[in-house]
C-alpha positions as CSV (number, residue, x, y, z in Angstrom):
1,M,200.9,75.6,94.1
2,I,203.9,73.9,92.9
3,S,204.0,70.1,92.7
4,L,206.9,67.6,91.9
5,Q,207.5,65.4,89.5
6,S,210.4,63.2,89.0
7,C,211.9,63.1,85.4
8,D,213.8,59.5,84.4
9,D,214.3,60.7,80.6
10,R,217.6,61.8,80.4
11,E,217.1,63.9,76.9
12,V,213.9,65.8,78.5
13,W,216.1,66.9,81.3
14,D,219.1,67.9,79.9
15,S,217.0,69.8,77.3
16,Y,215.8,71.5,80.4
17,V,218.5,72.6,81.6
18,L,219.7,73.7,78.5
19,D,217.2,75.5,77.9
20,Q,217.0,77.2,81.0
21,G,220.8,78.2,81.0
22,G,221.7,75.9,84.0
23,H,224.6,75.3,85.1
24,P,226.8,72.4,83.7
25,L,226.9,70.3,87.7
26,Q,223.1,70.0,86.9
27,L,223.0,68.0,84.0
28,W,222.1,64.2,83.8
29,G,225.8,62.8,83.5
30,W,226.9,64.7,86.6
31,G,224.1,62.8,88.4
32,E,225.0,59.2,87.0
33,V,229.2,60.1,87.9
34,K,228.1,60.6,91.6
35,A,225.4,58.0,92.0
36,T,228.0,55.4,91.1
37,H,230.3,56.6,93.6
38,G,227.9,57.0,97.0
39,W,225.0,58.8,96.1
40,Q,221.7,58.7,94.8
41,V,220.7,60.8,92.7
42,E,216.9,62.1,91.4
43,R,215.7,64.8,89.1
44,L,212.4,66.4,90.0
45,F,210.1,69.1,88.0
46,G,208.6,71.7,90.3
47,V,205.4,72.3,88.1
48,D,202.8,74.4,88.3
49,M,198.9,73.9,88.4
50,D,198.7,74.0,84.6
51,K,201.7,71.0,84.6
52,Q,204.1,73.1,83.2
53,P,207.4,73.2,84.2
54,I,208.5,76.3,86.2
55,G,212.1,74.9,87.6
56,G,213.7,71.9,88.0
57,A,216.6,70.6,91.0
58,Q,218.5,67.2,90.4
59,I,219.6,66.3,93.9
60,L,222.3,64.4,95.6
61,I,221.0,61.8,98.3
62,R,224.0,60.7,100.6
63,Q,223.5,58.0,102.8
64,L,224.3,59.1,106.7
65,P,224.3,57.2,109.9
66,W,221.6,56.7,112.4
67,P,219.5,59.1,113.7
68,L,220.4,61.9,110.8
69,R,219.5,59.4,107.7
70,A,220.5,61.5,105.1
71,L,221.3,64.8,103.4
72,V,220.0,66.1,100.4
73,Y,222.3,68.4,98.2
74,I,221.6,70.4,95.3
75,P,225.3,71.0,93.2
76,R,224.8,74.1,91.6
77,G,221.2,74.1,91.6
78,P,218.2,75.1,91.2
79,V,217.5,75.9,87.7
80,A,214.9,77.9,88.0
81,P,214.7,81.9,87.6
82,P,214.4,83.7,91.2
83,E,210.7,84.5,91.3
84,T,210.2,80.8,91.3
85,A,212.9,79.0,92.8
86,P,212.0,79.8,96.4
87,D,208.7,77.7,96.0
88,L,210.5,75.1,94.3
89,L,213.3,74.7,96.8
90,E,210.3,74.8,99.4
91,A,208.7,72.0,97.7
92,V,211.9,69.8,97.2
93,A,212.5,70.0,101.0
94,S,208.8,68.8,101.8
95,Y,209.8,66.1,99.6
96,A,213.2,65.4,101.2
97,R,211.6,65.2,104.2
98,S,209.1,63.2,103.4
99,R,210.5,60.6,101.3
100,Y,214.1,60.3,102.5
101,G,214.2,61.8,106.1
102,A,216.5,64.0,105.5
103,V,218.4,65.9,108.1
104,A,218.4,69.1,106.0
105,V,218.7,70.1,102.7
106,S,221.5,71.6,101.3
107,I,222.4,74.2,98.1
108,E,224.9,75.9,96.4
109,P,223.4,78.1,94.0
110,D,224.8,79.4,90.9
111,W,223.9,82.8,92.1
112,K,225.7,86.2,93.4
113,E,222.8,87.3,95.4
114,L,219.9,85.3,96.9
115,P,216.1,85.6,95.7
116,Q,214.4,88.2,98.2
117,L,211.6,85.8,98.5
118,L,213.7,82.5,99.9
119,G,213.2,83.4,103.4
120,A,214.1,82.7,107.3
121,N,214.3,79.0,106.7
122,W,217.5,79.0,105.0
123,S,220.3,79.9,107.0
124,P,223.8,80.3,105.6
125,S,226.4,77.0,106.4
126,D,229.9,76.5,106.7
127,N,229.8,73.0,105.6
128,T,231.1,74.4,101.8
129,I,231.7,71.8,99.1
130,L,232.1,74.1,96.3
131,I,234.0,77.2,97.7
132,P,232.3,80.4,96.6
133,R,234.8,82.8,96.2
134,T,236.2,82.1,92.7
135,L,236.5,84.1,89.4
136,I,234.2,84.2,86.2
137,L,235.2,85.4,82.9
138,D,232.4,87.2,81.1
139,L,233.2,85.6,77.4
140,T,230.2,88.0,75.4
141,K,233.7,90.3,76.0
142,S,236.0,90.6,73.3
143,E,239.8,88.9,73.0
144,D,241.1,92.7,73.3
145,E,239.0,93.3,76.5
146,L,239.9,89.5,78.3
147,L,243.9,90.2,77.6
148,G,243.5,93.5,78.9
149,A,242.1,92.3,82.1
150,M,245.5,90.1,82.4
151,A,248.2,90.9,84.6
152,K,251.4,92.0,82.2
153,K,253.3,88.4,82.6
154,T,250.1,86.1,82.2
155,R,250.0,88.1,78.5
156,Q,253.8,87.0,78.2
157,Y,253.5,83.7,79.0
158,I,250.9,83.1,76.9
159,R,252.5,84.3,73.9
160,K,255.6,82.7,74.9
161,S,254.5,79.3,75.6
162,G,252.1,79.3,72.6
163,A,254.9,80.3,69.9
164,E,257.1,77.4,71.3
165,E,258.5,75.1,69.2
166,G,257.0,71.6,70.0
167,I,253.9,72.8,71.5
168,A,250.5,71.9,69.8
169,L,247.1,72.7,71.6
170,R,243.9,70.4,70.9
171,Q,240.7,68.6,72.6
172,I,241.5,65.6,73.6
173,K,238.8,62.2,72.3
174,A,241.1,59.1,72.7
175,R,240.6,57.8,75.7
176,N,244.4,56.4,76.3
177,E,245.2,60.3,76.0
178,L,243.0,60.6,79.1
179,E,244.8,58.2,80.9
180,Q,248.0,60.3,79.9
181,C,246.0,63.2,81.7
182,L,245.6,60.9,84.4
183,E,249.0,60.3,85.0
184,I,250.0,64.1,84.7
185,Y,247.3,64.7,87.3
186,H,248.6,62.2,89.8
187,H,251.7,64.1,89.8
188,T,249.8,67.4,90.2
189,A,248.7,66.0,92.7
190,A,251.9,64.3,94.5
191,R,253.8,67.5,93.9
192,A,250.8,69.8,95.2
193,G,249.7,67.6,98.1
194,F,245.8,67.0,97.7
195,A,244.0,63.6,97.6
196,L,242.5,62.3,94.1
197,H,239.5,60.1,93.5
198,D,240.1,56.6,92.1
199,D,240.7,56.5,87.8
200,Q,237.6,55.3,87.7
201,Y,235.5,58.3,88.8
202,Y,236.9,60.2,86.1
203,L,236.7,58.0,83.5
204,D,233.4,57.6,84.2
205,I,232.6,61.8,84.3
206,F,234.4,61.2,80.5
207,D,231.9,58.0,79.7
208,Q,228.8,60.2,81.2
209,L,229.1,63.8,80.6
210,G,230.8,63.1,76.9
211,E,230.4,66.0,74.7
212,A,229.5,68.5,78.0
213,S,232.9,67.6,79.3
214,P,235.5,68.5,76.8
215,I,239.2,68.4,77.9
216,F,242.3,70.4,76.3
217,A,245.5,69.4,76.6
218,A,249.4,70.5,75.5
219,F,251.0,68.5,73.9
220,Y,255.0,68.6,73.8
221,K,256.9,66.3,70.6
222,G,253.7,64.3,70.4
223,E,253.6,63.8,74.3
224,P,250.6,65.9,76.9
225,V,252.5,67.9,79.3
226,A,249.3,70.1,80.7
227,F,245.9,70.1,80.8
228,V,242.4,71.1,81.6
229,W,239.3,69.8,82.2
230,L,236.3,71.7,82.0
231,A,232.1,70.8,82.4
232,I,229.8,73.1,80.0
233,S,226.5,74.0,79.3
234,S,224.6,76.1,77.4
235,E,225.7,79.1,78.8
236,T,228.6,78.0,81.2
237,A,232.0,76.5,81.4
238,F,233.1,75.3,84.7
239,E,236.5,73.7,85.4
240,L,237.2,70.7,86.9
241,Y,240.5,69.7,86.5
242,G,244.0,70.3,85.6
243,G,247.6,69.8,85.8
244,M,251.0,70.0,84.5
245,N,253.9,67.3,84.6
246,D,257.9,68.9,85.0
247,K,258.1,69.5,81.4
248,G,254.5,71.5,81.4
249,Q,256.1,73.7,84.1
250,E,259.3,74.1,82.1
251,L,257.3,75.6,79.5
252,R,254.2,77.3,81.5
253,A,252.7,75.4,78.6
254,N,249.6,75.7,81.5
255,Y,249.3,79.8,80.2
256,A,249.0,79.1,76.4
257,L,246.8,75.9,77.4
258,K,244.2,77.9,79.6
259,W,243.7,80.7,77.1
260,Y,243.0,78.1,74.6
261,A,240.4,76.7,76.2
262,I,238.9,80.6,77.0
263,T,239.0,81.4,73.5
264,K,237.4,77.8,72.6
265,M,234.6,78.6,74.8
266,Q,234.2,81.7,73.2
267,E,233.6,80.2,70.1
268,W,231.7,77.3,71.1
269,G,229.2,80.3,72.3
270,I,229.2,79.9,75.8
271,E,228.9,82.9,77.9
272,W,230.6,82.6,80.9
273,Y,234.0,80.4,82.1
274,D,233.8,80.1,86.0
275,M,237.2,78.6,87.4
276,N,235.5,76.6,90.0
277,G,237.2,78.2,93.4
278,L,240.5,80.6,94.5
279,L,242.2,79.5,98.0
280,N,245.3,81.0,99.1
281,D,247.7,78.9,97.4
282,G,249.4,78.9,94.5
283,V,246.8,77.3,92.1
284,S,244.7,80.4,92.8
285,T,247.6,82.8,92.1
286,F,247.6,81.6,88.7
287,K,244.0,81.8,88.0
288,Q,244.0,85.2,89.3
289,S,246.3,86.3,86.8
290,F,243.6,85.9,84.5
291,A,241.3,89.2,85.4
292,D,241.7,92.1,87.4
293,H,238.7,91.2,89.6
294,E,237.0,88.2,92.0
295,D,233.2,87.0,92.1
296,R,231.8,86.0,95.1
297,L,228.4,83.7,95.2
298,V,226.2,83.3,97.6
299,G,227.8,79.8,99.2
300,T,226.1,77.1,101.1
301,Y,222.7,77.3,102.3
302,D,221.1,75.1,104.4
303,R,217.4,74.1,104.9
304,P,217.1,72.1,108.3
305,L,214.4,69.6,108.7
306,S,215.0,68.2,111.5
307,P,215.7,68.5,115.4
308,L,219.2,66.6,114.8
309,Y,220.4,69.4,112.5
310,W,222.2,70.7,115.5
311,L,224.3,67.7,115.8
312,W,225.1,67.7,111.9
313,T,226.4,71.4,111.8
314,K,227.5,71.4,115.5
315,A,228.1,68.5,118.0
316,L,229.2,65.4,115.9
317,P,232.8,65.1,114.9
318,L,231.3,62.2,112.8
319,G,229.3,64.9,110.4
320,K,232.6,67.2,109.7
321,K,234.5,63.9,109.4
322,L,231.5,62.9,106.8
323,I,231.8,67.0,105.0
324,R,235.3,66.2,103.9
325,A,235.2,63.3,102.7
326,I,232.2,64.4,100.6
327,K,234.4,67.3,99.3
328,R,236.6,64.4,97.7
329,R,234.4,63.1,96.1
């Protein structure tokens, strides 16, 4: 039997996530960011009869219009091995129903296949927040192996942009440099036509995740022209954001910069570099040039908890509008 214990100690929680090789979106700081921007957050340990943890889940709770009440969401979790994850998730589902009156628990785990014991209570959902089609580099491979899997032009652009006079690649530490990167991000979003959060959201990530969210930038003559922003745990680097201005595009600085970030993660002992989603767009084409494969995670699975679940998924336009709003957060 599994029971749940709420955790209110950041050090205890993060130590568990890191020790178990959990995803960076399960770290305490990510939950704090979401809690400041429209969600509630709770961290739950599943414990056995001996009170030993067998898994954990940082759950995000989103209030929904009556009569739906709430949605409980677990981004890239739970943090549990395949043999205990199903029981942990069932315990979380029972808790979500009784504590929050949730219409469903929605999970987007960091899995390439489902545990056999997950059961028929969980079903695929089209209400996706994190894109399951992605590209994950195995950083236990050598640099030569990683380079060999790239497109020929990508290797050429890495060498050329990395050798460009005046370009320097380094990690960003100062807040004023972060603000310069956010200016680049605004430029990138306007050029590509996608929506952004307000700047405070990104500043909160910088503050709350700290060393678990490194930002690397390409500087040209002392000014940033491109950046890539990661969230990292003990095993996984996950790309959050990136962009470049016109000068960065002219210099193709993003090629040398991404390779710099990849090799830095290798140096830091990270095993997996997840480029966070592939769509049919130019950004995805750029990502795909860094490997000769794609990866597909299991996607979004829901555990319906209310007879009104059908309303959430099928019949209520507001539900679809809300999902789109969630995607922008």
